[in-house]
LUMNUZA-600133 format. One record per residue (C-alpha): residue in three letters; x, y, z; residue number from 0. Coordinates in steps of 0.5 Angstrom, whole numbers, plus 500, padded with zeros to 3 digits. Example, Ala and Ser with C-alpha at 12.3 -4.5 7.8 and 13.67 -1.06 7.14 Angstrom:
// residues 2
+------+-----+-----+-----+------+
! resn !  c1 !  c2 !  c3 ! resi !
+------+-----+-----+-----+------+
!  Ala ! 525 ! 491 ! 516 !    0 !
!  Ser ! 527 ! 498 ! 514 !    1 !
+------+-----+-----+-----+------+
// end
This chain:
// residues 211
+------+-----+-----+-----+------+
! resn !  c1 !  c2 !  c3 ! resi !
+------+-----+-----+-----+------+
!  Unk ! 785 ! 774 ! 814 !    0 !
!  Unk ! 781 ! 773 ! 820 !    1 !
!  Unk ! 780 ! 766 ! 818 !    2 !
!  Unk ! 787 ! 765 ! 817 !    3 !
!  Unk ! 789 ! 767 ! 824 !    4 !
!  Unk ! 784 ! 762 ! 827 !    5 !
!  Unk ! 786 ! 756 ! 822 !    6 !
!  Unk ! 793 ! 757 ! 825 !    7 !
!  Unk ! 791 ! 758 ! 832 !    8 !
!  Unk ! 786 ! 752 ! 832 !    9 !
!  Unk ! 792 ! 748 ! 829 !   10 !
!  Unk ! 796 ! 748 ! 835 !   11 !
!  Unk ! 790 ! 747 ! 840 !   12 !
!  Unk ! 793 ! 740 ! 841 !   13 !
!  Unk ! 799 ! 744 ! 844 !   14 !
!  Unk ! 796 ! 748 ! 849 !   15 !
!  Unk ! 796 ! 742 ! 854 !   16 !
!  Unk ! 804 ! 742 ! 853 !   17 !
!  Unk ! 804 ! 749 ! 854 !   18 !
!  Unk ! 801 ! 749 ! 860 !   19 !
!  Unk ! 805 ! 743 ! 863 !   20 !
!  Unk ! 811 ! 747 ! 861 !   21 !
!  Unk ! 809 ! 753 ! 864 !   22 !
!  Unk ! 808 ! 749 ! 871 !   23 !
!  Unk ! 815 ! 746 ! 870 !   24 !
!  Unk ! 819 ! 752 ! 868 !   25 !
!  Unk ! 815 ! 756 ! 874 !   26 !
!  Unk ! 817 ! 750 ! 879 !   27 !
!  Unk ! 824 ! 751 ! 876 !   28 !
!  Unk ! 824 ! 759 ! 877 !   29 !
!  Unk ! 821 ! 758 ! 884 !   30 !
!  Unk ! 827 ! 753 ! 886 !   31 !
!  Unk ! 833 ! 756 ! 882 !   32 !
!  Unk ! 831 ! 763 ! 881 !   33 !
!  Unk ! 831 ! 761 ! 873 !   34 !
!  Unk ! 829 ! 767 ! 868 !   35 !
!  Unk ! 823 ! 765 ! 864 !   36 !
!  Unk ! 822 ! 771 ! 860 !   37 !
!  Unk ! 825 ! 768 ! 854 !   38 !
!  Unk ! 824 ! 761 ! 854 !   39 !
!  Unk ! 817 ! 760 ! 854 !   40 !
!  Unk ! 815 ! 765 ! 849 !   41 !
!  Unk ! 821 ! 762 ! 845 !   42 !
!  Unk ! 817 ! 755 ! 846 !   43 !
!  Unk ! 811 ! 758 ! 843 !   44 !
!  Unk ! 815 ! 761 ! 837 !   45 !
!  Unk ! 817 ! 754 ! 836 !   46 !
!  Unk ! 810 ! 751 ! 836 !   47 !
!  Unk ! 808 ! 756 ! 831 !   48 !
!  Unk ! 813 ! 754 ! 827 !   49 !
!  Unk ! 810 ! 747 ! 827 !   50 !
!  Unk ! 804 ! 750 ! 823 !   51 !
!  Unk ! 808 ! 750 ! 817 !   52 !
!  Unk ! 809 ! 743 ! 817 !   53 !
!  Unk ! 801 ! 742 ! 818 !   54 !
!  Unk ! 800 ! 747 ! 812 !   55 !
!  Unk ! 805 ! 743 ! 808 !   56 !
!  Unk ! 802 ! 736 ! 810 !   57 !
!  Unk ! 795 ! 738 ! 808 !   58 !
!  Unk ! 797 ! 742 ! 802 !   59 !
!  Unk ! 795 ! 748 ! 804 !   60 !
!  Unk ! 798 ! 752 ! 799 !   61 !
!  Unk ! 794 ! 749 ! 794 !   62 !
!  Unk ! 788 ! 752 ! 797 !   63 !
!  Unk ! 791 ! 759 ! 799 !   64 !
!  Unk ! 793 ! 761 ! 792 !   65 !
!  Unk ! 786 ! 760 ! 789 !   66 !
!  Unk ! 783 ! 765 ! 794 !   67 !
!  Unk ! 783 ! 773 ! 793 !   68 !
!  Unk ! 789 ! 775 ! 796 !   69 !
!  Unk ! 790 ! 769 ! 799 !   70 !
!  Unk ! 798 ! 769 ! 799 !   71 !
!  Unk ! 799 ! 776 ! 802 !   72 !
!  Unk ! 793 ! 774 ! 807 !   73 !
!  Unk ! 796 ! 767 ! 809 !   74 !
!  Unk ! 803 ! 771 ! 810 !   75 !
!  Unk ! 800 ! 776 ! 814 !   76 !
!  Unk ! 796 ! 772 ! 818 !   77 !
!  Unk ! 802 ! 767 ! 820 !   78 !
!  Unk ! 806 ! 773 ! 823 !   79 !
!  Unk ! 800 ! 776 ! 826 !   80 !
!  Unk ! 798 ! 769 ! 829 !   81 !
!  Unk ! 805 ! 768 ! 832 !   82 !
!  Unk ! 806 ! 775 ! 835 !   83 !
!  Unk ! 799 ! 774 ! 838 !   84 !
!  Unk ! 801 ! 768 ! 841 !   85 !
!  Unk ! 808 ! 771 ! 843 !   86 !
!  Unk ! 804 ! 777 ! 847 !   87 !
!  Unk ! 799 ! 772 ! 850 !   88 !
!  Unk ! 805 ! 768 ! 853 !   89 !
!  Unk ! 809 ! 774 ! 855 !   90 !
!  Unk ! 803 ! 776 ! 859 !   91 !
!  Unk ! 802 ! 770 ! 862 !   92 !
!  Unk ! 810 ! 769 ! 864 !   93 !
!  Unk ! 809 ! 776 ! 867 !   94 !
!  Unk ! 803 ! 774 ! 871 !   95 !
!  Unk ! 807 ! 768 ! 873 !   96 !
!  Unk ! 813 ! 772 ! 875 !   97 !
!  Unk ! 809 ! 776 ! 879 !   98 !
!  Unk ! 806 ! 770 ! 883 !   99 !
!  Unk ! 812 ! 767 ! 884 !  100 !
!  Unk ! 816 ! 773 ! 887 !  101 !
!  Unk ! 810 ! 774 ! 891 !  102 !
!  Unk ! 810 ! 767 ! 894 !  103 !
!  Unk ! 817 ! 767 ! 895 !  104 !
!  Unk ! 816 ! 774 ! 899 !  105 !
!  Unk ! 821 ! 777 ! 895 !  106 !
!  Unk ! 821 ! 785 ! 894 !  107 !
!  Unk ! 817 ! 786 ! 887 !  108 !
!  Unk ! 822 ! 790 ! 882 !  109 !
!  Unk ! 817 ! 792 ! 877 !  110 !
!  Unk ! 823 ! 795 ! 873 !  111 !
!  Unk ! 827 ! 789 ! 873 !  112 !
!  Unk ! 821 ! 785 ! 871 !  113 !
!  Unk ! 819 ! 789 ! 865 !  114 !
!  Unk ! 826 ! 790 ! 862 !  115 !
!  Unk ! 827 ! 782 ! 862 !  116 !
!  Unk ! 820 ! 781 ! 859 !  117 !
!  Unk ! 822 ! 787 ! 854 !  118 !
!  Unk ! 829 ! 783 ! 852 !  119 !
!  Unk ! 825 ! 776 ! 852 !  120 !
!  Unk ! 820 ! 779 ! 847 !  121 !
!  Unk ! 826 ! 782 ! 843 !  122 !
!  Unk ! 829 ! 775 ! 843 !  123 !
!  Unk ! 823 ! 772 ! 840 !  124 !
!  Unk ! 822 ! 777 ! 835 !  125 !
!  Unk ! 829 ! 776 ! 833 !  126 !
!  Unk ! 828 ! 769 ! 832 !  127 !
!  Unk ! 821 ! 770 ! 828 !  128 !
!  Unk ! 824 ! 775 ! 824 !  129 !
!  Unk ! 830 ! 770 ! 822 !  130 !
!  Unk ! 826 ! 764 ! 821 !  131 !
!  Unk ! 820 ! 765 ! 817 !  132 !
!  Unk ! 823 ! 768 ! 811 !  133 !
!  Unk ! 828 ! 762 ! 811 !  134 !
!  Unk ! 822 ! 757 ! 812 !  135 !
!  Unk ! 818 ! 761 ! 806 !  136 !
!  Unk ! 824 ! 760 ! 802 !  137 !
!  Unk ! 826 ! 753 ! 803 !  138 !
!  Unk ! 820 ! 750 ! 806 !  139 !
!  Unk ! 820 ! 747 ! 813 !  140 !
!  Unk ! 825 ! 741 ! 812 !  141 !
!  Unk ! 830 ! 745 ! 809 !  142 !
!  Unk ! 830 ! 751 ! 813 !  143 !
!  Unk ! 831 ! 747 ! 820 !  144 !
!  Unk ! 838 ! 745 ! 817 !  145 !
!  Unk ! 839 ! 752 ! 815 !  146 !
!  Unk ! 837 ! 754 ! 822 !  147 !
!  Unk ! 841 ! 749 ! 825 !  148 !
!  Unk ! 847 ! 751 ! 821 !  149 !
!  Unk ! 846 ! 758 ! 823 !  150 !
!  Unk ! 845 ! 757 ! 830 !  151 !
!  Unk ! 852 ! 753 ! 830 !  152 !
!  Unk ! 855 ! 759 ! 826 !  153 !
!  Unk ! 853 ! 764 ! 831 !  154 !
!  Unk ! 855 ! 760 ! 837 !  155 !
!  Unk ! 862 ! 759 ! 834 !  156 !
!  Unk ! 863 ! 766 ! 832 !  157 !
!  Unk ! 861 ! 768 ! 839 !  158 !
!  Unk ! 866 ! 763 ! 842 !  159 !
!  Unk ! 872 ! 766 ! 838 !  160 !
!  Unk ! 870 ! 773 ! 839 !  161 !
!  Unk ! 870 ! 771 ! 847 !  162 !
!  Unk ! 877 ! 768 ! 846 !  163 !
!  Unk ! 880 ! 774 ! 843 !  164 !
!  Unk ! 879 ! 778 ! 850 !  165 !
!  Unk ! 876 ! 785 ! 846 !  166 !
!  Unk ! 874 ! 790 ! 850 !  167 !
!  Unk ! 867 ! 792 ! 850 !  168 !
!  Unk ! 867 ! 797 ! 855 !  169 !
!  Unk ! 865 ! 802 ! 849 !  170 !
!  Unk ! 858 ! 798 ! 848 !  171 !
!  Unk ! 857 ! 800 ! 856 !  172 !
!  Unk ! 858 ! 807 ! 855 !  173 !
!  Unk ! 853 ! 807 ! 849 !  174 !
!  Unk ! 848 ! 804 ! 853 !  175 !
!  Unk ! 849 ! 809 ! 859 !  176 !
!  Unk ! 848 ! 815 ! 854 !  177 !
!  Unk ! 842 ! 812 ! 851 !  178 !
!  Unk ! 839 ! 809 ! 857 !  179 !
!  Unk ! 833 ! 814 ! 857 !  180 !
!  Unk ! 831 ! 812 ! 850 !  181 !
!  Unk ! 833 ! 804 ! 850 !  182 !
!  Unk ! 826 ! 802 ! 851 !  183 !
!  Unk ! 823 ! 806 ! 845 !  184 !
!  Unk ! 829 ! 804 ! 841 !  185 !
!  Unk ! 829 ! 796 ! 843 !  186 !
!  Unk ! 821 ! 796 ! 841 !  187 !
!  Unk ! 822 ! 800 ! 835 !  188 !
!  Unk ! 828 ! 796 ! 832 !  189 !
!  Unk ! 824 ! 790 ! 834 !  190 !
!  Unk ! 818 ! 792 ! 830 !  191 !
!  Unk ! 822 ! 794 ! 824 !  192 !
!  Unk ! 825 ! 788 ! 824 !  193 !
!  Unk ! 819 ! 784 ! 824 !  194 !
!  Unk ! 816 ! 788 ! 819 !  195 !
!  Unk ! 822 ! 787 ! 814 !  196 !
!  Unk ! 822 ! 780 ! 815 !  197 !
!  Unk ! 814 ! 780 ! 813 !  198 !
!  Unk ! 816 ! 784 ! 807 !  199 !
!  Unk ! 821 ! 779 ! 805 !  200 !
!  Unk ! 817 ! 773 ! 806 !  201 !
!  Unk ! 811 ! 776 ! 803 !  202 !
!  Unk ! 815 ! 777 ! 797 !  203 !
!  Unk ! 818 ! 770 ! 797 !  204 !
!  Unk ! 811 ! 767 ! 797 !  205 !
!  Unk ! 808 ! 771 ! 792 !  206 !
!  Unk ! 813 ! 769 ! 787 !  207 !
!  Unk ! 813 ! 762 ! 789 !  208 !
!  Unk ! 811 ! 757 ! 784 !  209 !
!  Unk ! 807 ! 751 ! 787 !  210 !
+------+-----+-----+-----+------+
// end
């Protein structure tokens, strides 16, 4: 399985320069405008990892995978692990960049705020991973892009409708206050369960898929 992980990371090596440029670009944006980069850079990393599905399809990787012992299962597991590794590495770099920018701007370093926003960014990227990968395994990368686009538009449309209904969401704030002591653990647990369920779904789809 380690070979599968190395393969996925090797395929995106050419994108490391792009990631480096984006870190500089968004770092400048964060320095000038106070932009929060805790989500956007790990999210871009997930998008780059999704591009590995296109490489796999173009190079007929599935034909090689299914010929190996436990090849299908290891392939799916490696795809998730490689993506999680890249998310965590990108997040760590983002944290260091945030500390550096805060220090350069001579602002007080609020460790709690940085960690909370970072946790939110990780949760958001894990949610994207959990939703997208089963769709890609089921439909293929090209069809999946269309479905994902429709889902995003649908969520935005529903969100707009809910916002215009002027619903009182104060009860959510009260619930968060009640769970405040356990919020970090709850968010981490939800993220882990979410990705695990996504992995199990993707594995089942890929194991039963015909090529």
